[in-house]
Every structure is written in structure tokens, then in C-alpha cells.
C-alpha positions, 0 to 999 in steps of 0.5 A, a space after each residue: 123799764 127795769 122789770 128784771 133789774 140785775 137779774 141773770 137770764 139764760 135764753 135758749 134758742 135765742 139766735 132768732 125769732 121768739 128767743 131773740 125777742 126775749 133776749 133783747 127785751 129782757 136786756 132792755 128790762 135790766 137783765 144780764 143775758 146769756 144768749 144761747 143757740 145751736 148756731 153760735 154765729 147767730 147767738 153772737 150776732 144777737 149778743 153783739 146787738 144787745 151790747 151795742 144798745 148799751 145792755 149786757 149779754 154774752 153768747 154761748 153755742 150749744 145743743 140743749 139736748 146734750 147734757 154737757 152743753 146744757 150744763 155749760 150754758 147754765 155754768 156760763 151765767 154763773 161763772 160770768 155773774 155769780 147766779 142764774 135767776 131766770 131760764 127761758 127754755 125756748 129752743 125748739 124744732 118741728 117736723 111736718 109729715 103727712 102721716 105718722 108712719 111716714 115720720 122717720 124714727 130719727 126725726 121723732 128722736 130729734 124733736 123729742 130730744 130738743 123740745 122735751 129732753 132739752 127743757 129737762 136738761 137745762 132745768 136740771 142744770 139750773 135748779 141746784 144753783 137756784 136752790 142754793 141762791 134761794 129761788 128762781 124762775 123757769 119758763 118753758 116755751 110751750 105751744 098751742 099745739 100742746 093743747 090741740 092736734 095737728 095731723 101733720 105735726 104728730 111729734 111736735 104735738 107730743 113734745 109740746 104736750 109732754 113739755 106742758 106736763 113736765 112744767 106742771 110737775 116741776 112747778 108743784 115740786 119746786 115751789 117750796 124752794 121758791 122756784 116758779 115754773 110756768 110756760 107761755 104758749 105761742 100761736 102763729 108768730 111771724 118769725 124769720 123762719 115762718 116768713 121764709 116759708 111764706 116767701 118761698 111758697 108758691 103764692 106768698 100772698 095767699 100763704 100769708 093770708 092763711 096764716 093771718 086768718 088762723 086765729 080770730 084776732 086776724 093776724 100773726 103775732 110778732 116775736 116781740 108780743 110773745 116776748 112780753 108774755 115771757 117777760 111777765 112770767 119771768 118778772 116778780 109781777 107774776 109772783 103768784 103764778 105757778 104751774 100755768 100755761 099762758 096761751 098767746 094764740 090770738 084766740 085760736 084755741 078758744 074758738 075751736 
């Protein structure tokens, strides 16, 4: 407990799934948390749950791909608690397509804007505060799909691969300011969105079995398991970790 004692953390895309798990775990570990999501009701629900557990959180609605929104969510942390110690840049979307020529340009733009530009904008807003206070931590939610290709996820592959390289460039540049930048890279994780996909498939049992068989570990991760990886990277326990992509994919990329 208290691995983030008195730290101030912003978690984007925290209305559900891995982001929600990060927000809840960080609060349990002593952080004061800004719960951000494009769905304001979802963000408020998560923040209320954190407060009901006796921890500290506020909710902010915003779109990470909009510069003014990114600035506003960072400012919310500073205005409320006077600093921002940790950014978990987690908001992300994907588009499935049979072949790249069938991907609408607007879908390409939206995925790149949220997954890649969003990380840039939120970081850009937070870095001046972190420099002024003497340091901080930025953690991106990358993906195993930033390392391997899925022919049905071309723009998602591109966005996460780009995010990994953005992280490395930032890490090298910012460590002299005592700002550590890293990424954790989830594999298949049983988020509410994925569970909905399973439930709505023609054969839910078969679909779940296929997801469970994706990696050598033989099952999907829980959002909480992914949040523990983010917690390590956000905490002082990872003080010598700079510019790393931590895979939490049950051995999938090791097996191919």
C-alpha cells in the first residue's frame, strides 16, 4: 500500500477497462487521481466509486485528441492539488478492417488522433508542470500490436508502433529533467468492451476460448493485472526504468 503516497495522477480513458483499473489501483495506493474519459458519465461513475472507497478522485470529461481538452485535464490536476506527478496516457481506440484499402480515411485519422496524437497532446500539457516541480512520470499504454502485425488492424498497428517510438524519443529527451517516460504493452485483456464482443458473437463460448488460447499462458489478462504493470512504472520502484516497453501479453510475442 501507499506506493503512490500523495502523488497526483491523471489517467486518460479511465471510464472503463484498463484505465478504470489503473485509476482505482492508483487511488488505493495513495494517489489523488484525475479520472478522465471522453464519456463524462463513465468518468464520474469511476471517480464516485473511488471516493466511496475512502480514496480521492475527481472526474474530467474530454477528448485527448483536442489540445484544449488535453490542457484542461492536466490543469484540473494542478488546480485541485497543486501538481501532477504521473500521467497514464491510456485512451485508445481501434478499427477492424479486412484490408487497408477498405479503411475510411476518417477512421485512419481518428485512430491516429486518439492513440498517437492524444499521447503527444497530454504529455505536452503535463511536461511544463513536471519540469517546474522537478520531475514526474509519463506512462503510455502501448500494445503487443506495436510489435507485431495484424492484417485486420493496420491503423492500430501504426498508431501503437508510433506511440512506442514517441515514448522512446521523449524518454531520452526528458530524463535530464527527472521525467521518466515508459510504456506498458497489454496483450489480450478481458475488458468490458472485449467481453461485450464475446457475448455478442455467434458462439460466445468458442470466441472466449479463442481469446484464451491467444497466448501461451492460456487465458486473457484481467484489467487489474495490467494496472499492476502500470503501477510499477508509475512508482519509485521503477526509478531506473527509462524508455522501456513492458510487455504484459502472456508470452504471445515471445512465442512467434
